[in-house]
PDB file of N, CA, C and O in Angstrom:
ATOM      1  N   MET A   1     -69.441  21.432 -43.076  1.00  0.00           N
ATOM      2  CA  MET A   1     -68.843  20.699 -41.983  1.00  0.00           C
ATOM      3  C   MET A   1     -69.922  20.362 -40.969  1.00  0.00           C
ATOM      4  O   MET A   1     -70.836  21.151 -40.732  1.00  0.00           O
ATOM      5  N   ILE A   2     -69.810  19.214 -40.391  1.00  0.00           N
ATOM      6  CA  ILE A   2     -70.758  18.750 -39.398  1.00  0.00           C
ATOM      7  C   ILE A   2     -70.099  18.846 -38.025  1.00  0.00           C
ATOM      8  O   ILE A   2     -68.951  18.435 -37.853  1.00  0.00           O
ATOM      9  N   ASN A   3     -70.828  19.389 -37.047  1.00  0.00           N
ATOM     10  CA  ASN A   3     -70.281  19.548 -35.702  1.00  0.00           C
ATOM     11  C   ASN A   3     -70.680  18.422 -34.765  1.00  0.00           C
ATOM     12  O   ASN A   3     -70.267  18.424 -33.605  1.00  0.00           O
ATOM     13  N   ASP A   4     -71.477  17.451 -35.232  1.00  0.00           N
ATOM     14  CA  ASP A   4     -71.909  16.321 -34.422  1.00  0.00           C
ATOM     15  C   ASP A   4     -70.744  15.345 -34.275  1.00  0.00           C
ATOM     16  O   ASP A   4     -70.286  14.775 -35.266  1.00  0.00           O
ATOM     17  N   LEU A   5     -70.262  15.147 -33.047  1.00  0.00           N
ATOM     18  CA  LEU A   5     -69.109  14.287 -32.820  1.00  0.00           C
ATOM     19  C   LEU A   5     -69.404  12.826 -33.104  1.00  0.00           C
ATOM     20  O   LEU A   5     -68.476  12.052 -33.339  1.00  0.00           O
ATOM     21  N   ASN A   6     -70.691  12.418 -33.090  1.00  0.00           N
ATOM     22  CA  ASN A   6     -71.063  11.038 -33.361  1.00  0.00           C
ATOM     23  C   ASN A   6     -71.184  10.760 -34.850  1.00  0.00           C
ATOM     24  O   ASN A   6     -71.335   9.609 -35.259  1.00  0.00           O
ATOM     25  N   TRP A   7     -71.119  11.807 -35.658  1.00  0.00           N
ATOM     26  CA  TRP A   7     -71.260  11.662 -37.104  1.00  0.00           C
ATOM     27  C   TRP A   7     -69.948  11.179 -37.684  1.00  0.00           C
ATOM     28  O   TRP A   7     -68.890  11.723 -37.369  1.00  0.00           O
ATOM     29  N   THR A   8     -70.007  10.158 -38.533  1.00  0.00           N
ATOM     30  CA  THR A   8     -68.790   9.667 -39.169  1.00  0.00           C
ATOM     31  C   THR A   8     -68.966   9.689 -40.677  1.00  0.00           C
ATOM     32  O   THR A   8     -70.073   9.526 -41.191  1.00  0.00           O
ATOM     33  N   LYS A   9     -67.879   9.887 -41.363  1.00  0.00           N
ATOM     34  CA  LYS A   9     -67.883   9.921 -42.811  1.00  0.00           C
ATOM     35  C   LYS A   9     -66.470   9.652 -43.275  1.00  0.00           C
ATOM     36  O   LYS A   9     -65.503  10.008 -42.602  1.00  0.00           O
ATOM     37  N   THR A  10     -66.360   9.030 -44.414  1.00  0.00           N
ATOM     38  CA  THR A  10     -65.032   8.862 -44.969  1.00  0.00           C
ATOM     39  C   THR A  10     -64.708  10.118 -45.746  1.00  0.00           C
ATOM     40  O   THR A  10     -65.551  10.639 -46.476  1.00  0.00           O
ATOM     41  N   GLY A  11     -63.529  10.589 -45.597  1.00  0.00           N
ATOM     42  CA  GLY A  11     -63.134  11.807 -46.274  1.00  0.00           C
ATOM     43  C   GLY A  11     -61.718  12.178 -45.912  1.00  0.00           C
ATOM     44  O   GLY A  11     -60.983  11.411 -45.291  1.00  0.00           O
ATOM     45  N   ILE A  12     -61.362  13.373 -46.318  1.00  0.00           N
ATOM     46  CA  ILE A  12     -60.053  13.931 -46.027  1.00  0.00           C
ATOM     47  C   ILE A  12     -60.281  15.153 -45.151  1.00  0.00           C
ATOM     48  O   ILE A  12     -61.118  15.999 -45.466  1.00  0.00           O
ATOM     49  N   TYR A  13     -59.551  15.246 -44.068  1.00  0.00           N
ATOM     50  CA  TYR A  13     -59.710  16.328 -43.104  1.00  0.00           C
ATOM     51  C   TYR A  13     -58.425  17.153 -43.075  1.00  0.00           C
ATOM     52  O   TYR A  13     -57.317  16.616 -43.090  1.00  0.00           O
ATOM     53  N   TYR A  14     -58.604  18.462 -43.034  1.00  0.00           N
ATOM     54  CA  TYR A  14     -57.462  19.376 -43.037  1.00  0.00           C
ATOM     55  C   TYR A  14     -57.581  20.362 -41.880  1.00  0.00           C
ATOM     56  O   TYR A  14     -58.675  20.811 -41.539  1.00  0.00           O
ATOM     57  N   LEU A  15     -56.459  20.686 -41.293  1.00  0.00           N
ATOM     58  CA  LEU A  15     -56.367  21.754 -40.311  1.00  0.00           C
ATOM     59  C   LEU A  15     -55.262  22.684 -40.803  1.00  0.00           C
ATOM     60  O   LEU A  15     -54.101  22.284 -40.902  1.00  0.00           O
ATOM     61  N   VAL A  16     -55.629  23.920 -41.108  1.00  0.00           N
ATOM     62  CA  VAL A  16     -54.673  24.906 -41.603  1.00  0.00           C
ATOM     63  C   VAL A  16     -54.434  25.914 -40.482  1.00  0.00           C
ATOM     64  O   VAL A  16     -55.383  26.483 -39.942  1.00  0.00           O
ATOM     65  N   ILE A  17     -53.188  26.130 -40.140  1.00  0.00           N
ATOM     66  CA  ILE A  17     -52.817  27.052 -39.068  1.00  0.00           C
ATOM     67  C   ILE A  17     -51.897  28.108 -39.658  1.00  0.00           C
ATOM     68  O   ILE A  17     -50.956  27.786 -40.384  1.00  0.00           O
ATOM     69  N   GLY A  18     -52.168  29.359 -39.348  1.00  0.00           N
ATOM     70  CA  GLY A  18     -51.340  30.445 -39.852  1.00  0.00           C
ATOM     71  C   GLY A  18     -51.753  31.764 -39.245  1.00  0.00           C
ATOM     72  O   GLY A  18     -52.456  31.800 -38.236  1.00  0.00           O
ATOM     73  N   HIS A  19     -51.312  32.859 -39.865  1.00  0.00           N
ATOM     74  CA  HIS A  19     -51.618  34.183 -39.327  1.00  0.00           C
ATOM     75  C   HIS A  19     -51.418  35.247 -40.393  1.00  0.00           C
ATOM     76  O   HIS A  19     -50.655  35.065 -41.342  1.00  0.00           O
ATOM     77  N   ALA A  20     -52.119  36.361 -40.218  1.00  0.00           N
ATOM     78  CA  ALA A  20     -51.868  37.546 -41.038  1.00  0.00           C
ATOM     79  C   ALA A  20     -50.729  38.320 -40.381  1.00  0.00           C
ATOM     80  O   ALA A  20     -50.511  38.208 -39.175  1.00  0.00           O
ATOM     81  N   SER A  21     -50.009  39.100 -41.172  1.00  0.00           N
ATOM     82  CA  SER A  21     -48.890  39.849 -40.595  1.00  0.00           C
ATOM     83  C   SER A  21     -49.383  40.751 -39.475  1.00  0.00           C
ATOM     84  O   SER A  21     -50.421  41.402 -39.598  1.00  0.00           O
ATOM     85  N   ASP A  22     -48.633  40.784 -38.385  1.00  0.00           N
ATOM     86  CA  ASP A  22     -48.939  41.582 -37.199  1.00  0.00           C
ATOM     87  C   ASP A  22     -50.229  41.152 -36.498  1.00  0.00           C
ATOM     88  O   ASP A  22     -50.805  41.940 -35.748  1.00  0.00           O
ATOM     89  N   GLU A  23     -50.689  39.933 -36.722  1.00  0.00           N
ATOM     90  CA  GLU A  23     -51.898  39.415 -36.076  1.00  0.00           C
ATOM     91  C   GLU A  23     -51.570  38.091 -35.388  1.00  0.00           C
ATOM     92  O   GLU A  23     -50.546  37.470 -35.673  1.00  0.00           O
ATOM     93  N   GLU A  24     -52.453  37.665 -34.477  1.00  0.00           N
ATOM     94  CA  GLU A  24     -52.258  36.397 -33.788  1.00  0.00           C
ATOM     95  C   GLU A  24     -52.592  35.229 -34.705  1.00  0.00           C
ATOM     96  O   GLU A  24     -53.315  35.382 -35.690  1.00  0.00           O
ATOM     97  N   SER A  25     -52.057  34.065 -34.367  1.00  0.00           N
ATOM     98  CA  SER A  25     -52.330  32.860 -35.148  1.00  0.00           C
ATOM     99  C   SER A  25     -53.791  32.483 -35.066  1.00  0.00           C
ATOM    100  O   SER A  25     -54.465  32.769 -34.077  1.00  0.00           O
ATOM    101  N   THR A  26     -54.276  31.839 -36.114  1.00  0.00           N
ATOM    102  CA  THR A  26     -55.635  31.333 -36.151  1.00  0.00           C
ATOM    103  C   THR A  26     -55.626  30.020 -36.914  1.00  0.00           C
ATOM    104  O   THR A  26     -54.605  29.642 -37.488  1.00  0.00           O
ATOM    105  N   TRP A  27     -56.747  29.326 -36.925  1.00  0.00           N
ATOM    106  CA  TRP A  27     -56.821  28.049 -37.623  1.00  0.00           C
ATOM    107  C   TRP A  27     -58.143  27.930 -38.351  1.00  0.00           C
ATOM    108  O   TRP A  27     -59.115  28.619 -38.040  1.00  0.00           O
ATOM    109  N   LEU A  28     -58.155  27.029 -39.334  1.00  0.00           N
ATOM    110  CA  LEU A  28     -59.354  26.739 -40.120  1.00  0.00           C
ATOM    111  C   LEU A  28     -59.407  25.237 -40.312  1.00  0.00           C
ATOM    112  O   LEU A  28     -58.447  24.626 -40.780  1.00  0.00           O
ATOM    113  N   TYR A  29     -60.553  24.637 -39.943  1.00  0.00           N
ATOM    114  CA  TYR A  29     -60.761  23.204 -40.075  1.00  0.00           C
ATOM    115  C   TYR A  29     -61.669  22.964 -41.271  1.00  0.00           C
ATOM    116  O   TYR A  29     -62.740  23.564 -41.374  1.00  0.00           O
ATOM    117  N   LEU A  30     -61.244  22.090 -42.174  1.00  0.00           N
ATOM    118  CA  LEU A  30     -62.001  21.799 -43.393  1.00  0.00           C
ATOM    119  C   LEU A  30     -62.097  20.297 -43.593  1.00  0.00           C
ATOM    120  O   LEU A  30     -61.175  19.560 -43.245  1.00  0.00           O
ATOM    121  N   ASP A  31     -63.223  19.839 -44.158  1.00  0.00           N
ATOM    122  CA  ASP A  31     -63.285  18.439 -44.568  1.00  0.00           C
ATOM    123  C   ASP A  31     -63.909  18.345 -45.952  1.00  0.00           C
ATOM    124  O   ASP A  31     -64.807  19.110 -46.305  1.00  0.00           O
ATOM    125  N   PHE A  32     -63.415  17.395 -46.720  1.00  0.00           N
ATOM    126  CA  PHE A  32     -63.840  17.207 -48.104  1.00  0.00           C
ATOM    127  C   PHE A  32     -63.931  15.712 -48.388  1.00  0.00           C
ATOM    128  O   PHE A  32     -63.357  14.893 -47.670  1.00  0.00           O
ATOM    129  N   GLU A  33     -64.648  15.377 -49.426  1.00  0.00           N
ATOM    130  CA  GLU A  33     -64.733  13.978 -49.849  1.00  0.00           C
ATOM    131  C   GLU A  33     -63.532  13.584 -50.702  1.00  0.00           C
ATOM    132  O   GLU A  33     -63.280  12.396 -50.903  1.00  0.00           O
ATOM    133  N   GLU A  34     -62.792  14.564 -51.202  1.00  0.00           N
ATOM    134  CA  GLU A  34     -61.617  14.276 -52.021  1.00  0.00           C
ATOM    135  C   GLU A  34     -60.462  15.171 -51.581  1.00  0.00           C
ATOM    136  O   GLU A  34     -60.664  16.183 -50.909  1.00  0.00           O
ATOM    137  N   GLU A  35     -59.249  14.781 -51.970  1.00  0.00           N
ATOM    138  CA  GLU A  35     -58.075  15.568 -51.612  1.00  0.00           C
ATOM    139  C   GLU A  35     -58.085  16.921 -52.305  1.00  0.00           C
ATOM    140  O   GLU A  35     -58.598  17.061 -53.415  1.00  0.00           O
ATOM    141  N   LYS A  36     -57.510  17.915 -51.635  1.00  0.00           N
ATOM    142  CA  LYS A  36     -57.376  19.270 -52.188  1.00  0.00           C
ATOM    143  C   LYS A  36     -55.893  19.626 -52.258  1.00  0.00           C
ATOM    144  O   LYS A  36     -55.078  19.094 -51.505  1.00  0.00           O
ATOM    145  N   THR A  37     -55.561  20.527 -53.168  1.00  0.00           N
ATOM    146  CA  THR A  37     -54.168  20.962 -53.300  1.00  0.00           C
ATOM    147  C   THR A  37     -53.830  21.964 -52.202  1.00  0.00           C
ATOM    148  O   THR A  37     -54.717  22.578 -51.608  1.00  0.00           O
ATOM    149  N   ASN A  38     -52.548  22.117 -51.946  1.00  0.00           N
ATOM    150  CA  ASN A  38     -52.109  23.120 -50.973  1.00  0.00           C
ATOM    151  C   ASN A  38     -52.515  24.517 -51.419  1.00  0.00           C
ATOM    152  O   ASN A  38     -52.879  25.348 -50.586  1.00  0.00           O
ATOM    153  N   GLU A  39     -52.457  24.789 -52.725  1.00  0.00           N
ATOM    154  CA  GLU A  39     -52.836  26.103 -53.243  1.00  0.00           C
ATOM    155  C   GLU A  39     -54.295  26.405 -52.921  1.00  0.00           C
ATOM    156  O   GLU A  39     -54.624  27.524 -52.525  1.00  0.00           O
ATOM    157  N   PHE A  40     -55.173  25.414 -53.089  1.00  0.00           N
ATOM    158  CA  PHE A  40     -56.594  25.582 -52.777  1.00  0.00           C
ATOM    159  C   PHE A  40     -56.777  25.878 -51.287  1.00  0.00           C
ATOM    160  O   PHE A  40     -57.511  26.795 -50.919  1.00  0.00           O
ATOM    161  N   LEU A  41     -56.109  25.100 -50.433  1.00  0.00           N
ATOM    162  CA  LEU A  41     -56.221  25.288 -48.981  1.00  0.00           C
ATOM    163  C   LEU A  41     -55.667  26.643 -48.550  1.00  0.00           C
ATOM    164  O   LEU A  41     -56.243  27.304 -47.686  1.00  0.00           O
ATOM    165  N   GLU A  42     -54.558  27.057 -49.147  1.00  0.00           N
ATOM    166  CA  GLU A  42     -53.972  28.356 -48.822  1.00  0.00           C
ATOM    167  C   GLU A  42     -54.917  29.493 -49.208  1.00  0.00           C
ATOM    168  O   GLU A  42     -55.046  30.465 -48.465  1.00  0.00           O
ATOM    169  N   GLU A  43     -55.574  29.382 -50.354  1.00  0.00           N
ATOM    170  CA  GLU A  43     -56.524  30.422 -50.778  1.00  0.00           C
ATOM    171  C   GLU A  43     -57.726  30.479 -49.843  1.00  0.00           C
ATOM    172  O   GLU A  43     -58.162  31.565 -49.462  1.00  0.00           O
ATOM    173  N   LYS A  44     -58.270  29.303 -49.465  1.00  0.00           N
ATOM    174  CA  LYS A  44     -59.400  29.262 -48.532  1.00  0.00           C
ATOM    175  C   LYS A  44     -59.012  29.907 -47.201  1.00  0.00           C
ATOM    176  O   LYS A  44     -59.776  30.693 -46.641  1.00  0.00           O
ATOM    177  N   PHE A  45     -57.819  29.571 -46.696  1.00  0.00           N
ATOM    178  CA  PHE A  45     -57.362  30.092 -45.414  1.00  0.00           C
ATOM    179  C   PHE A  45     -57.148  31.599 -45.488  1.00  0.00           C
ATOM    180  O   PHE A  45     -57.558  32.327 -44.584  1.00  0.00           O
ATOM    181  N   THR A  46     -56.517  32.069 -46.545  1.00  0.00           N
ATOM    182  CA  THR A  46     -56.270  33.505 -46.710  1.00  0.00           C
ATOM    183  C   THR A  46     -57.579  34.281 -46.733  1.00  0.00           C
ATOM    184  O   THR A  46     -57.710  35.300 -46.054  1.00  0.00           O
ATOM    185  N   ASN A  47     -58.548  33.804 -47.511  1.00  0.00           N
ATOM    186  CA  ASN A  47     -59.857  34.469 -47.564  1.00  0.00           C
ATOM    187  C   ASN A  47     -60.542  34.458 -46.205  1.00  0.00           C
ATOM    188  O   ASN A  47     -61.141  35.454 -45.800  1.00  0.00           O
ATOM    189  N   PHE A  48     -60.454  33.323 -45.496  1.00  0.00           N
ATOM    190  CA  PHE A  48     -61.049  33.200 -44.166  1.00  0.00           C
ATOM    191  C   PHE A  48     -60.433  34.202 -43.190  1.00  0.00           C
ATOM    192  O   PHE A  48     -61.152  34.906 -42.480  1.00  0.00           O
ATOM    193  N   VAL A  49     -59.100  34.262 -43.158  1.00  0.00           N
ATOM    194  CA  VAL A  49     -58.405  35.150 -42.218  1.00  0.00           C
ATOM    195  C   VAL A  49     -58.748  36.610 -42.496  1.00  0.00           C
ATOM    196  O   VAL A  49     -59.079  37.352 -41.571  1.00  0.00           O
ATOM    197  N   LEU A  50     -58.673  37.023 -43.741  1.00  0.00           N
ATOM    198  CA  LEU A  50     -58.961  38.424 -44.070  1.00  0.00           C
ATOM    199  C   LEU A  50     -60.412  38.779 -43.751  1.00  0.00           C
ATOM    200  O   LEU A  50     -60.687  39.886 -43.290  1.00  0.00           O
ATOM    201  N   LYS A  51     -61.336  37.857 -43.990  1.00  0.00           N
ATOM    202  CA  LYS A  51     -62.746  38.112 -43.678  1.00  0.00           C
ATOM    203  C   LYS A  51     -62.961  38.188 -42.162  1.00  0.00           C
ATOM    204  O   LYS A  51     -63.650  39.082 -41.671  1.00  0.00           O
ATOM    205  N   GLU A  52     -62.367  37.244 -41.427  1.00  0.00           N
ATOM    206  CA  GLU A  52     -62.517  37.228 -39.967  1.00  0.00           C
ATOM    207  C   GLU A  52     -61.967  38.496 -39.322  1.00  0.00           C
ATOM    208  O   GLU A  52     -62.525  38.993 -38.344  1.00  0.00           O
ATOM    209  N   LEU A  53     -60.879  39.013 -39.867  1.00  0.00           N
ATOM    210  CA  LEU A  53     -60.270  40.222 -39.309  1.00  0.00           C
ATOM    211  C   LEU A  53     -60.979  41.486 -39.786  1.00  0.00           C
ATOM    212  O   LEU A  53     -60.684  42.586 -39.318  1.00  0.00           O
ATOM    213  N   GLY A  54     -61.914  41.324 -40.717  1.00  0.00           N
ATOM    214  CA  GLY A  54     -62.637  42.482 -41.243  1.00  0.00           C
ATOM    215  C   GLY A  54     -61.733  43.419 -42.013  1.00  0.00           C
ATOM    216  O   GLY A  54     -61.939  44.633 -42.020  1.00  0.00           O
ATOM    217  N   LEU A  55     -60.739  42.854 -42.654  1.00  0.00           N
ATOM    218  CA  LEU A  55     -59.784  43.682 -43.378  1.00  0.00           C
ATOM    219  C   LEU A  55     -60.309  44.015 -44.766  1.00  0.00           C
ATOM    220  O   LEU A  55     -60.672  43.120 -45.529  1.00  0.00           O
ATOM    221  N   LEU A  56     -60.349  45.275 -45.084  1.00  0.00           N
ATOM    222  CA  LEU A  56     -60.813  45.708 -46.389  1.00  0.00           C
ATOM    223  C   LEU A  56     -59.674  45.732 -47.398  1.00  0.00           C
ATOM    224  O   LEU A  56     -59.901  45.852 -48.602  1.00  0.00           O
ATOM    225  N   PHE A  57     -58.464  45.620 -46.906  1.00  0.00           N
ATOM    226  CA  PHE A  57     -57.307  45.632 -47.794  1.00  0.00           C
ATOM    227  C   PHE A  57     -56.525  44.336 -47.584  1.00  0.00           C
ATOM    228  O   PHE A  57     -56.625  43.698 -46.536  1.00  0.00           O
ATOM    229  N   GLU A  58     -55.767  43.971 -48.573  1.00  0.00           N
ATOM    230  CA  GLU A  58     -54.971  42.750 -48.479  1.00  0.00           C
ATOM    231  C   GLU A  58     -53.852  42.927 -47.462  1.00  0.00           C
ATOM    232  O   GLU A  58     -53.152  43.939 -47.455  1.00  0.00           O
ATOM    233  N   LYS A  59     -53.702  41.952 -46.626  1.00  0.00           N
ATOM    234  CA  LYS A  59     -52.599  41.880 -45.692  1.00  0.00           C
ATOM    235  C   LYS A  59     -51.894  40.566 -45.980  1.00  0.00           C
ATOM    236  O   LYS A  59     -52.543  39.598 -46.376  1.00  0.00           O
ATOM    237  N   GLU A  60     -50.618  40.509 -45.796  1.00  0.00           N
ATOM    238  CA  GLU A  60     -49.888  39.273 -46.052  1.00  0.00           C
ATOM    239  C   GLU A  60     -50.354  38.206 -45.057  1.00  0.00           C
ATOM    240  O   GLU A  60     -50.380  38.445 -43.850  1.00  0.00           O
ATOM    241  N   VAL A  61     -50.719  37.037 -45.570  1.00  0.00           N
ATOM    242  CA  VAL A  61     -51.153  35.921 -44.728  1.00  0.00           C
ATOM    243  C   VAL A  61     -50.131  34.807 -44.871  1.00  0.00           C
ATOM    244  O   VAL A  61     -49.741  34.442 -45.980  1.00  0.00           O
ATOM    245  N   TYR A  62     -49.703  34.274 -43.737  1.00  0.00           N
ATOM    246  CA  TYR A  62     -48.681  33.236 -43.707  1.00  0.00           C
ATOM    247  C   TYR A  62     -49.289  31.922 -43.234  1.00  0.00           C
ATOM    248  O   TYR A  62     -50.043  31.895 -42.261  1.00  0.00           O
ATOM    249  N   ILE A  63     -48.960  30.836 -43.921  1.00  0.00           N
ATOM    250  CA  ILE A  63     -49.403  29.496 -43.537  1.00  0.00           C
ATOM    251  C   ILE A  63     -48.270  28.864 -42.738  1.00  0.00           C
ATOM    252  O   ILE A  63     -47.147  28.742 -43.228  1.00  0.00           O
ATOM    253  N   ASP A  64     -48.571  28.462 -41.502  1.00  0.00           N
ATOM    254  CA  ASP A  64     -47.566  27.815 -40.666  1.00  0.00           C
ATOM    255  C   ASP A  64     -47.595  26.298 -40.842  1.00  0.00           C
ATOM    256  O   ASP A  64     -46.547  25.664 -40.959  1.00  0.00           O
ATOM    257  N   PHE A  65     -48.796  25.715 -40.860  1.00  0.00           N
ATOM    258  CA  PHE A  65     -48.949  24.271 -40.976  1.00  0.00           C
ATOM    259  C   PHE A  65     -50.200  23.932 -41.769  1.00  0.00           C
ATOM    260  O   PHE A  65     -51.208  24.633 -41.689  1.00  0.00           O
ATOM    261  N   ILE A  66     -50.126  22.858 -42.532  1.00  0.00           N
ATOM    262  CA  ILE A  66     -51.308  22.237 -43.130  1.00  0.00           C
ATOM    263  C   ILE A  66     -51.254  20.776 -42.699  1.00  0.00           C
ATOM    264  O   ILE A  66     -50.378  20.024 -43.127  1.00  0.00           O
ATOM    265  N   LEU A  67     -52.202  20.381 -41.848  1.00  0.00           N
ATOM    266  CA  LEU A  67     -52.262  19.009 -41.361  1.00  0.00           C
ATOM    267  C   LEU A  67     -53.373  18.287 -42.107  1.00  0.00           C
ATOM    268  O   LEU A  67     -54.450  18.844 -42.324  1.00  0.00           O
ATOM    269  N   LYS A  68     -53.109  17.052 -42.496  1.00  0.00           N
ATOM    270  CA  LYS A  68     -54.062  16.259 -43.271  1.00  0.00           C
ATOM    271  C   LYS A  68     -54.276  14.928 -42.571  1.00  0.00           C
ATOM    272  O   LYS A  68     -53.327  14.325 -42.071  1.00  0.00           O
ATOM    273  N   SER A  69     -55.542  14.463 -42.534  1.00  0.00           N
ATOM    274  CA  SER A  69     -55.845  13.207 -41.871  1.00  0.00           C
ATOM    275  C   SER A  69     -56.991  12.499 -42.596  1.00  0.00           C
ATOM    276  O   SER A  69     -57.817  13.134 -43.251  1.00  0.00           O
ATOM    277  N   ASN A  70     -57.022  11.167 -42.463  1.00  0.00           N
ATOM    278  CA  ASN A  70     -58.128  10.374 -42.984  1.00  0.00           C
ATOM    279  C   ASN A  70     -59.253  10.231 -41.981  1.00  0.00           C
ATOM    280  O   ASN A  70     -60.305   9.676 -42.300  1.00  0.00           O
ATOM    281  N   SER A  71     -59.043  10.725 -40.772  1.00  0.00           N
ATOM    282  CA  SER A  71     -60.077  10.729 -39.731  1.00  0.00           C
ATOM    283  C   SER A  71     -60.194  12.118 -39.157  1.00  0.00           C
ATOM    284  O   SER A  71     -59.256  12.908 -39.265  1.00  0.00           O
ATOM    285  N   PRO A  72     -61.331  12.442 -38.543  1.00  0.00           N
ATOM    286  CA  PRO A  72     -61.509  13.795 -38.006  1.00  0.00           C
ATOM    287  C   PRO A  72     -60.378  14.187 -37.058  1.00  0.00           C
ATOM    288  O   PRO A  72     -59.873  13.365 -36.294  1.00  0.00           O
ATOM    289  N   ILE A  73     -60.003  15.432 -37.122  1.00  0.00           N
ATOM    290  CA  ILE A  73     -58.945  15.983 -36.275  1.00  0.00           C
ATOM    291  C   ILE A  73     -59.601  16.597 -35.048  1.00  0.00           C
ATOM    292  O   ILE A  73     -60.468  17.463 -35.165  1.00  0.00           O
ATOM    293  N   GLN A  74     -59.186  16.149 -33.883  1.00  0.00           N
ATOM    294  CA  GLN A  74     -59.758  16.673 -32.645  1.00  0.00           C
ATOM    295  C   GLN A  74     -58.957  17.900 -32.217  1.00  0.00           C
ATOM    296  O   GLN A  74     -57.735  17.842 -32.085  1.00  0.00           O
ATOM    297  N   ILE A  75     -59.664  19.013 -32.003  1.00  0.00           N
ATOM    298  CA  ILE A  75     -59.029  20.270 -31.636  1.00  0.00           C
ATOM    299  C   ILE A  75     -59.426  20.610 -30.205  1.00  0.00           C
ATOM    300  O   ILE A  75     -60.608  20.629 -29.863  1.00  0.00           O
ATOM    301  N   GLN A  76     -58.425  20.877 -29.376  1.00  0.00           N
ATOM    302  CA  GLN A  76     -58.714  21.232 -27.979  1.00  0.00           C
ATOM    303  C   GLN A  76     -58.261  22.630 -27.687  1.00  0.00           C
ATOM    304  O   GLN A  76     -58.419  23.108 -26.563  1.00  0.00           O
TER     305      GLN A  76
END
């Protein structure tokens, strides 16, 4: 992912929002040159959440939203 706001590229942009059980919501921003399946995005998000929380054991991770766009998604 590129953090330069002036950088443009054609692609598919995803924002996945969810949470692990008993934890606060978090989000993951992804961009790809091709579309990805929901299963792929859910796996990426689950791995991200468990790693970020430093969890050594599996915790249930819930997906609240998967947003998809043809242009970069601005997060405030």
